[in-house]
C-alpha positions as CSV (number, residue, x, y, z in Angstrom):
1,M,6.1,37.8,-21.2
2,A,3.0,35.8,-20.8
3,V,1.9,35.5,-17.1
4,P,0.8,31.9,-16.1
5,A,-2.6,31.3,-14.5
6,A,-2.7,31.4,-10.7
7,T,0.3,33.8,-10.6
8,A,1.1,36.2,-7.8
9,V,3.5,39.1,-7.5
10,L,5.7,38.8,-4.4
11,R,7.9,41.6,-2.8
12,H,10.6,41.0,-0.3
13,R,9.9,42.1,3.3
14,C,12.1,42.6,6.3
15,P,12.0,39.5,8.5
16,A,11.0,41.5,11.5
17,G,8.4,43.5,9.7
18,D,4.6,43.5,9.9
19,G,3.9,40.2,8.1
20,N,2.5,40.1,4.6
21,D,-0.5,41.4,2.6
22,D,-2.5,38.2,3.2
23,H,-2.1,38.7,7.0
24,P,-1.7,42.4,7.8
25,S,-2.2,41.9,11.5
26,S,0.6,39.4,12.0
27,A,4.2,40.0,12.7
28,G,7.1,38.3,10.9
29,V,7.9,34.9,12.3
30,C,11.0,36.3,14.0
31,G,9.2,39.4,15.1
32,P,8.5,39.7,18.8
33,R,4.7,39.5,18.5
34,T,4.5,36.2,16.7
35,L,7.4,34.1,17.8
36,G,7.1,32.7,21.3
37,P,9.7,30.7,23.2
38,V,12.3,28.7,21.5
39,C,12.4,25.3,23.3
40,Y,15.2,22.9,23.4
41,A,14.5,19.2,24.0
42,M,16.3,17.5,26.9
43,K,16.2,14.1,28.3
44,R,14.0,14.0,31.4
45,G,16.2,13.4,34.5
46,G,19.3,13.0,32.3
47,S,22.5,15.0,31.9
48,S,22.6,14.8,28.1
49,K,20.8,18.2,27.8
50,G,20.4,19.4,24.2
51,T,22.1,16.5,22.6
52,V,21.4,13.7,20.1
53,E,23.7,10.9,19.2
54,S,25.3,11.3,15.8
55,P,25.5,7.9,13.9
56,S,29.0,6.7,13.4
57,P,30.6,3.7,11.7
58,S,32.7,3.2,14.8
59,S,31.4,1.7,18.0
60,R,31.7,5.1,19.7
61,N,28.7,7.5,19.1
62,I,29.5,11.2,19.0
63,N,27.4,13.6,21.0
64,R,26.6,16.7,19.0
65,R,25.4,19.6,21.1
66,Q,22.7,21.7,19.7
67,K,23.7,25.3,19.1
68,K,21.2,27.8,20.6
69,P,20.5,31.0,18.8
70,S,20.7,34.3,20.8
71,T,17.1,35.0,21.8
72,S,15.6,36.6,24.9
73,S,13.1,33.8,25.2
74,V,14.6,30.2,25.4
75,E,13.1,27.4,27.4
76,E,14.2,23.9,28.0
77,L,11.7,21.1,27.6
78,A,12.1,17.8,29.5
79,L,11.1,14.8,27.5
80,P,10.6,11.1,28.3
81,D,12.8,8.4,26.9
82,S,10.2,7.3,24.5
83,A,10.3,10.7,22.8
84,M,14.0,10.8,22.8
85,S,14.0,7.6,20.9
86,K,11.7,8.9,18.2
87,I,13.9,12.1,18.0
88,Q,17.0,9.9,17.7
89,A,15.3,7.9,14.9
90,V,14.5,11.1,12.9
91,Y,18.1,12.2,13.4
92,D,19.5,8.8,12.2
93,I,17.3,8.7,9.0
94,A,17.9,12.3,8.2
95,S,21.7,11.8,8.4
96,D,21.4,9.3,5.6
97,V,19.1,11.5,3.6
98,F,21.0,14.8,3.5
99,S,24.5,15.2,1.9
100,P,26.0,18.6,1.4
101,G,25.6,19.8,-2.1
102,F,23.1,17.0,-3.1
103,L,19.4,16.6,-3.3
104,P,18.1,13.5,-1.5
105,S,17.8,10.5,-3.6
106,P,14.3,9.1,-4.3
107,L,15.0,6.0,-2.1
108,A,16.3,8.2,0.8
109,E,13.4,10.6,0.4
110,A,10.9,7.7,0.6
111,N,12.6,6.3,3.7
112,L,12.2,9.6,5.5
113,T,8.6,10.4,4.3
114,D,7.4,6.8,5.2
115,F,8.8,7.2,8.7
116,L,7.5,10.8,9.2
117,D,4.0,9.6,8.0
118,T,3.7,7.4,11.1
119,L,4.5,10.2,13.7
120,K,2.0,11.9,16.0
121,L,2.4,14.8,18.4
122,E,2.7,12.5,21.4
123,D,5.7,10.8,19.9
124,F,7.7,13.8,20.6
125,G,6.5,14.2,24.3
126,L,4.1,17.0,23.4
127,D,0.4,17.3,23.9
128,A,-2.4,19.6,23.0
129,S,-2.8,20.8,26.6
130,M,0.6,22.6,26.6
131,P,0.6,26.4,26.6
132,Y,2.3,26.4,23.2
133,F,-1.1,25.8,21.6
134,K,-2.9,28.6,23.3
135,A,-2.8,32.4,22.8
136,D,-1.0,34.4,25.4
137,P,-2.9,36.5,28.1
138,Q,-3.1,39.4,25.7
139,G,-4.7,37.2,23.1
140,H,-1.8,37.0,20.8
141,P,-1.4,33.6,19.1
142,K,2.4,33.3,19.2
143,V,4.3,30.5,17.4
144,T,6.6,28.3,19.5
145,Y,9.5,26.4,17.8
146,V,10.7,23.3,19.7
147,H,14.1,22.4,18.4
148,F,15.1,18.7,18.6
149,G,18.4,18.3,16.7
150,D,20.7,19.3,13.9
151,D,23.8,18.6,12.1
152,N,25.1,22.1,11.3
153,L,26.4,21.1,7.8
154,K,23.5,18.8,6.8
155,F,20.1,19.4,8.3
156,S,18.0,20.5,11.3
157,F,14.6,19.6,12.6
158,G,12.0,20.6,15.1
159,V,8.2,21.2,15.7
160,F,6.4,24.5,15.2
161,C,3.4,24.8,17.6
162,L,0.7,27.2,16.6
163,P,-2.4,28.3,18.5
164,Q,-5.5,28.8,16.5
165,S,-5.2,31.7,14.0
166,A,-1.4,31.9,14.4
167,V,0.5,32.6,11.2
168,I,4.0,31.8,10.0
169,P,4.3,34.4,7.2
170,L,5.3,33.8,3.7
171,H,8.9,32.9,3.5
172,D,11.4,30.9,1.4
173,H,14.0,28.1,1.7
174,P,16.8,29.0,-0.6
175,G,18.7,25.9,-1.8
176,M,16.9,23.7,0.7
177,T,14.8,20.5,0.7
178,V,12.2,20.5,3.5
179,F,10.0,17.7,4.8
180,S,6.9,18.9,6.6
181,K,4.5,16.6,8.5
182,I,1.5,17.9,10.4
183,L,1.4,16.1,13.8
184,Y,-1.6,17.6,15.3
185,G,-4.7,19.8,14.2
186,S,-5.1,21.5,10.8
187,M,-3.5,24.4,9.0
188,H,-4.0,26.3,5.8
189,I,-0.9,26.2,3.6
190,K,-0.4,28.5,0.6
191,S,2.8,27.9,-1.3
192,Y,4.5,29.3,-4.4
193,D,7.4,28.6,-6.8
194,W,9.2,31.4,-8.6
195,V,8.4,31.9,-12.3
196,K,11.4,31.5,-14.5
197,T,12.1,33.6,-17.6
198,P,11.3,32.1,-21.0
199,N,13.7,30.5,-23.5
200,G,14.8,28.0,-20.9
201,K,16.9,30.6,-18.9
202,N,17.1,29.7,-15.2
203,H,16.5,33.2,-14.0
204,I,13.6,34.4,-11.8
205,S,11.2,36.8,-13.6
206,R,11.2,40.3,-12.0
207,E,9.2,43.5,-12.4
208,T,11.1,46.7,-12.9
209,D,10.4,47.7,-9.2
210,G,12.0,44.4,-7.9
211,A,8.8,42.4,-7.3
212,R,8.9,38.9,-8.7
213,F,6.3,36.6,-10.3
214,A,5.5,33.3,-8.5
215,T,3.0,30.6,-9.4
216,V,0.7,29.2,-6.8
217,K,1.6,25.6,-6.0
218,T,-0.7,24.8,-3.0
219,N,-3.7,26.6,-1.5
220,T,-5.5,24.2,0.8
221,I,-6.0,22.9,4.4
222,Y,-4.0,19.9,5.7
223,D,-4.4,18.0,8.9
224,D,-2.6,15.3,10.9
225,S,-4.0,12.6,8.5
226,S,-2.2,14.3,5.5
227,K,1.0,12.7,4.1
228,T,4.4,14.3,4.6
229,M,4.9,17.3,2.2
230,V,8.3,17.8,0.5
231,L,9.5,21.1,-1.1
232,Y,12.7,21.4,-3.1
233,P,15.1,24.2,-3.9
234,E,13.2,25.3,-7.0
235,T,9.9,23.3,-7.0
236,G,7.2,21.9,-4.7
237,G,6.3,25.2,-3.2
238,N,9.6,26.5,-1.9
239,L,7.8,29.6,-0.5
240,H,5.0,29.0,1.9
241,C,2.8,30.6,4.5
242,F,1.1,28.6,7.4
243,T,-2.1,29.7,9.0
244,A,-3.5,27.6,11.9
245,A,-7.1,26.6,11.1
246,T,-7.1,25.0,14.6
247,A,-4.4,24.7,17.2
248,C,-1.8,22.6,15.4
249,A,1.8,21.4,15.2
250,V,4.0,20.8,12.1
251,L,7.4,18.9,12.1
252,D,10.0,20.4,9.8
253,V,13.1,18.5,8.7
254,M,15.2,20.7,6.5
255,G,18.5,20.4,4.8
256,P,20.8,22.0,4.4
257,P,19.8,24.3,7.4
258,Y,19.5,28.1,7.1
259,C,22.9,29.7,7.1
260,S,23.5,33.4,6.2
261,D,27.2,32.8,5.5
262,E,26.3,30.3,2.8
263,G,23.5,32.5,1.2
264,R,20.6,30.6,2.9
265,D,18.9,33.5,4.8
266,C,15.2,33.1,5.5
267,S,13.5,35.9,3.5
268,Y,9.9,37.0,4.0
269,Y,7.6,38.2,1.3
270,G,4.3,40.1,0.9
271,V,1.8,39.5,-1.9
272,C,1.5,42.6,-4.2
273,P,-1.5,43.6,-6.4
274,S,-1.2,41.8,-9.7
275,P,0.0,43.9,-12.6
276,Q,-2.6,45.4,-14.9
277,V,-2.6,43.3,-18.2
278,P,-3.9,45.2,-21.2
279,C,-7.1,43.7,-22.5
280,T,-6.6,42.4,-26.0
281,F,-10.1,40.8,-26.4
282,E,-12.0,41.8,-29.5
283,M,-15.2,40.3,-30.8
284,N,-16.6,40.6,-34.3
285,T,-20.3,40.0,-34.9
286,V,-21.3,37.9,-37.9
287,L,-24.9,37.6,-38.9
288,V,-25.7,34.2,-40.3
289,K,-28.8,33.8,-42.4
290,P,-30.3,30.5,-43.2
291,S,-30.0,29.6,-46.9
292,A,-33.2,29.4,-48.9
293,R,-34.3,25.9,-49.7
294,A,-34.9,25.0,-53.3
C-alpha cells in the first residue's frame, strides 16, 4: 500500500497513561497529573445549580440536570446572569444542530459556527486571572474542564482551561461531530484522520502490530481570532492534540457525547516511528554529446 505524504503511525494508549510520544512528560488528559478540577457552572445566587433550560414546544421549559462524573476533584463555579444567558443560547442552538444518528445539516452547522465565532472568554463568566490558567504550586500545568450543559442523547459542551505549556494528549472522537472555538490565548493544534484501505473499502489501514496509519490534517497555532473549527466522524481531524502556546481556553460543543455503552469511548494515541519504506530510487547516467555541425 502506498503511504500518503504527511502520514504518521499511531498506536493506542491507555487513557491514564503517560501521554504520547510528542509530549513524553505529560499525563493523559484523565490522568491525575494533567486534569485539574472539573467545574460545574451554577447561577450566582440562584437555586438552579447545574441546570440549563431545555427548549420545548410547550410553554413549560424542562430543567435538565447536568450529570456529574465520579471524580475526586469537582468544584462549582458561580456565574453571573449574563454568562448564563450565553450558556443558554449555546444550548438552544446546539439542540437544533444535533439529532441522534445524523450529521448536522450545513445550515444548522453554519448557525452554530456563526454564533460561536462571536464568543469570548468573558461571555462565560471566566477571566484570565482565574487559577485555572496558572500552573499549580508544584509547577504542573493542569487542565481544568468547566462543564456548562448537556443533553445526554445529543450533545455536551464546556470550556477547557489550559495554563501555558499544558497538553491535552492526542485523542479521538468516535462517531462524533465537534465544534471548537478558542476563546482566549493561543494553542498549537495537531490533528489527524485515519488512512482508509485502498479500493474504496471503508476500513482503517493497520500495521501487523496493531498500529494504524493517519494523515496529518492540521499542524498550526490558533488563537482567539481564529474561526470555529469543526471535525467530523471520519474527516476534519477527528484525532487531535492541544498544546497551550500561552494560557488559553477552548470551547468544545460535541455531539453525540462520549458514551462507552454506545461505543464512543475517548481513546488516546501515541505517535510511533514511521515504518521503514524500502528505497526504490535508481538513477542511470546518460552522456550526451553535442552533434557535429556540418
